[in-house]
C-alpha positions, 0 to 999 in steps of 0.5 A: 871692095867693090862697095868701095869702088862705087863708092868711089863713085858716087862721091866723084859723080856727086861732086863733078856735079855740085861743082857744074851746077855751081859753076852755072850757078854763078855765071847765070848770077854775073850774066844778071848783074850784067842785064841789071846794070845796062837795064838802070843804068842812067848812060843806057836809057833811050834818049829821044832825038833833036829832032824830036825834042824839038817837035815837043817844044812846037 
């Protein structure tokens, strides 16, 4: 009986820790996708000011 309770506890602990690790991995993957988007999307690239562009033309 005691070993059965120990086995159930081990299974529960393993399942919960597996779930937590998987959720953390998924959250990090979603965050990296957002980071990649903001790093590579043309809309978020630095645009020089109009004054800087005019200064280069002179």
